[in-house]
N, C-alpha and C positions, 0 to 999 in steps of 0.2 A: 248551254250544258250541262250535265247530271252534278257532280265536283264543283264543276270552275267555280256554277253562277251561287254555290251553300258553301263557302271559304269561310265563311267564319268563325272563330276561332272562341270556342266558350272561355268565359272568366274564370280562373280559377283562384278562389281564396283563402290563402295561408294561413295554418292554423296560428291561432292567436294565447292559448293558454299552455305556454311553452314553461317549463319550470326556468329562472334566471340564471341558473348555472348552467343548463342543455346545450351543446350543440346546437344552432339554426336552422341543421337537418331533421327535421323533429321527424317526419314522416318515415323516416329510416329505419328507427327505434318502433315504431306502432308496424311496422310491415307484416302483415297475413296473406301466406301466397294463397291464390287466384287463379281460376280458371282465367280470368280475361286477364289480358297487357295490362300491366303496372304501370303507365306511361310517368304520370306524375312522378313516382317511386323512381325509377330508372332515368328521370330526368336530373332526379335529385340527388343522385349515383354521380351523375360525369360531373354534377356543379361542384359538389363535393370533395368529390376525391379526383381528383388532377391526371392520377396516373388511370384511372380508366377514359377518361376521356381521352387525354395519350394514346391510347389502349385504339383505342375505336378509327380513331383520325386516322392512326399507323396504320390498323391493313386496311383501309379505304384504300389508302394511298401506292400502299404494298396491293392489292389487288390489280395496277395497271390498267395501261389505257388499251383500247383497240382500234379496229379499223373495220369496213363495215365493206365485203368485194361480189360484184353483179357482172353475171356474163355480161351485159349489154354495157355498151361503154358510153350512150346516151341516160339511160338509168343509174350508171354509175359517177355520171359527174351530177347529174340531181339530187341524189343521194346522198353523195360529200358536201354543196350545199348543206342542204337539208340538215347533216351530222351538226359541222360548224355555227351553224347560222340561226338554228331553232332558238326562239324565246323561251326561256325557263324563269317561268315564277315572274313575270314582267320587271327582273331587275337582271338576270344574268340570260347567257347565251350558250347555247349547245350542249348534244345530249350528252356529252362529260358531267356536265353540269349536273344537270337530271338525275343519273346513275351515281354521282357520289352519294348527294343526298335521301335517293331514295335509298342508297345501298348502307347509308348509316343510317337511317329512322329502321327499317330491317334488323340491322344488331344492335340497335335499342332498345327497340321494341317488341319484337320478334316478327313483327307485323307490315309493311309497306303498301301503302297505296297511291297509287298515282292516275292522269287521265290525260288523253291523248284529246285536245282542242283542235276541233277542226271549224273551217270554213262554212256556210249555207251549201255548196258542193261538194261537203264531205271530204276536204282534203285539210288534211293535217296543218298547220299553223302555228301550234304551239306546243308546250308541255310544262304541264300542272303536278306540282308534289303536293297532297291531301294532308291537308294536318289530322292524324287519328280521334283526336277529342270526338267529336261532332259525329263520327263513323259507327255502324255499327253491320252487322255480316250475321245474316240469318243464312239456313239452307233450305234452298227448293224446293217446292213442291215434288218432285221429280226424285229428293232424296242425295241428289248429287250434285247437281249445279250447288255455287252461292250467288247469295242476293247482296247487295251492298246499298246499307236505306243511310240517309240521311238527315242528321235531324239537327231543325230549327224551330230552336226552343223545344214547347211540344211537340211538335210536327215532327213528324218521322215517318221520310219520303222515299223512295224507292228512287233509283239513280235511272233516268234515264234511257240513256244508251250506252249499257253494262259494255255494248262492247268495244268502247273504247276505254273501258277503266284499266289499268294493270295492278294485279295485286301476287306481294307474295308474303311466305311465310317463312319460318326458320325454324326445324326441329318440333313442326306437330305435333301433339300427343291423340293418339287411336282416337279416330273420331272429333275431334276438335276442328273449329275455323280458325281459329288462328294460331299461335305459333307460339316460340316461348322463346324469349332475348336472351342473345349472351352473356348478361348478365347475372342470368337469372343464379341463387342459392346465391348472388353477392352483399343482399343488406345485412346478413348477421355479420358477416366479418368487416364490411363496411362499417357499422354501425360503432363496434368494437376497438375500429382505428380511430373515428372520430373522439370517444372520447376522452383516449390514450392522448391524441393530439388538442382536444379541452383541456384534459388535468393540466398539460404539460406548458398550456398558454398561461392556465390561472396561477402557475405557480413560478413563473417566471413576471408574469404581471406584480406577483407577491414580492418575489426577490427585487426584481428591479423600479422598484421603487420602494423603497428600505424604505422600513417604518422600526423606530425607537420607545423603547419603555426605560423609559427614565424615571428613578426610584429615590425620594429621599426619605432618610432612615433618622428618623429625631432621637438621641440619646436620652438615657436614663432622668435627667436631672429636669425637675419644672417647668423653668422658662422655657428649654423646647419644647414637649410637650403642650404646653400653651399657646407655644408660638407657632405648630406645627404644620399646619392648616395653612395661612398667613406665608410662612416659609413655602410652601411646596405652591401656593398659585404663584410667586414672585418665580422660583425655577421654572415654571413653568410660560413663565410670559417670559423669562431668559431664554429658555431653550427655544421656544416659538420665534421668536423677534431672529436668532442665528440661525435658524433651520429657512428663514424667511430672505435672506439676505441675498440668495442667488446665487452667482458668479463672485459678488464678494466673499473673500474668505474672513469667517467671522470666529473669534475664543467663545469657547463658553465658559464662566465662569462660574463659581457655586461655593460654598463654604457651607460649611459640618457632610454626612456619610453621604454622598448625590453615587448611584448608580447605574452609570448609561449600556446598556442591551440590545445588539439587534434581531427584532422579531424573527423569530424562525431558520435562527444563524448556526443553529444547533440541529437541523433536523435535515436530514439528508433524503436528495429526490432520488425518487427510485428511476432506475435504469429502462429507460425505453426502447433500446437499438432492437434489444432481443423480442419484443412481442412485437413491435411494430415491423419489423423484419416476416413475423409469422404472418402478421399477417397481407402483407405486399405478397409473400410465395403464392398464396393463399388467389389473389387477385391475380398475379403473373399466369398461376398456371390456368387458372379461366379464360384465359385473351389467348393462349398459347403462342405469347410472342418471346423469344429470347429476355430476361429481364434487360440485357446492355441495349437493346432496342424503345425500351421506358426512362433511359438515366438511369438504371439501378445497376450500381458496381458494387458488386457485390464479391468480384473476384480480381486481383489484380492485373490475371492474363485471361479473362473472361473473355471468348470469343466465340462465333457461331461455329460449330461444328459441320461436316458434311451429315451426318443425320439427323442433326436440328433442322437444318437446312430440309431436306427433304419429307417433313416433319410440319414444316409452316409451308410446302408449297404444295403439299396435296390437301391441306387446308384452307388455302389459296384459290387451289381450282375446286375446291368446292363449294364456294362463294361466287364465283364462275356460273356455274355446270346452273346455280340459283338465277344470276346477270342474265343469260345469256339470251332465254325464253323472251324476257321483259324487249333487251335488242331487238329482238328478229323480229316481233309481232311490231315497234314502232316503226321500224324499215320499212315490212311489207304494207301493211297500213299505208305509208307515204308514199308506197310507187304503187297500189291499188288504185288510190285516190287522185294518181298521175295519169292515168292508164297503161303503167310498165307491168307486165306480167311474166317475168324472170325472177326467178329465187334469191335470197341472199346467203353468205356464208360471213358469221362470224367469226374475227382470226381475234386472238389476244396477243399482245404482247408476252417477251420469252419473259421469264421472273428468274431473274439475278438475282441470290440474295449471298453467293460466293463474293469475294472479291478477285479483282483481275488479276491478282499476281497469283492467285489459287488458278482461277482458268486458265492464266497461260498456261503453267508448268501441267497443268493434267492435258492441255493440248499437244507439250510437247511430249510429253508420256505416251500419247497416243500414236503421234507421229514417228517415234522410234521402234514403237511397237510394229507398226503396217513396215517401215526397215525392215527391223528383223523376220518379217515374215516374209516380205521379196527376196530374201536373201543377199540384200546388197553389203 
């Protein structure tokens, strides 16, 4: 098959010319918006900022499950077996596993590509999520269709069976072949957030591992000035032995004017709560999820209102519209390969974002309203 036989992922070397005090995700600081998917950048964002990674997994799970209905009972039994047991990537089973990875790739990179792997008779036997690092998209000569090419080293080869490929894009620009990641616009905000975290870590490393300034001030007489160096070395030796005693309690005794201060004890560490929250608000706003779903308790009474639930439901419905054609193509290819000519209908599970108490109260009010209308 086209993509399945060329699924080698090109190696990516991490930058080594980073400053010592910078966070390990230097690609975020060097971000320049381009018209091509920034796969490595968005993967680094997910690894660097756990809130972003959690938001993508939340959206994938909130989109929910689905079932496929056929008009033919024999076809229904066959498609149910295929949906539950089709191999995915060689280490998983079920079309749900394929769609979850496919959707996650779509949210992260803005473009998702998969392949229906068939046997010699053209019957689908497996599904494969293709990595995007070795994939290139080009517009067909007819000016409308999109051709998928696989890069193997310096060789660029068009897939042999494009009808078995699955391609989805998220919010593409006019005339663009690739989509835009859900994380578009977050590299700058995430870079500021990581700098704050790096500064907090450096400050606590200094504060947590105390450093002391031991000062010996000799008196004005000639004897003290003559032996000031020797006494300073003796104080340093005794202080070092006292500090290296570990858990053993050991006193430090010195003669003369000796002052001991903690380095940095007089400096005030900046409060990071407000700037960190400002950056997180931008990230949460981009994901479209309520803050408490990501573990952010900014209010003691925070909960999902009916308006928030309606907005989030509309977002999830839009994502389902992108995934439905992919599921339908997989199922139709399987049915046609096995000699069935019936159609399929994709039925998604109901999205339930409100708690059971609110739903029960709504049903009660609706029943009471119907009773009043009947005049009972």
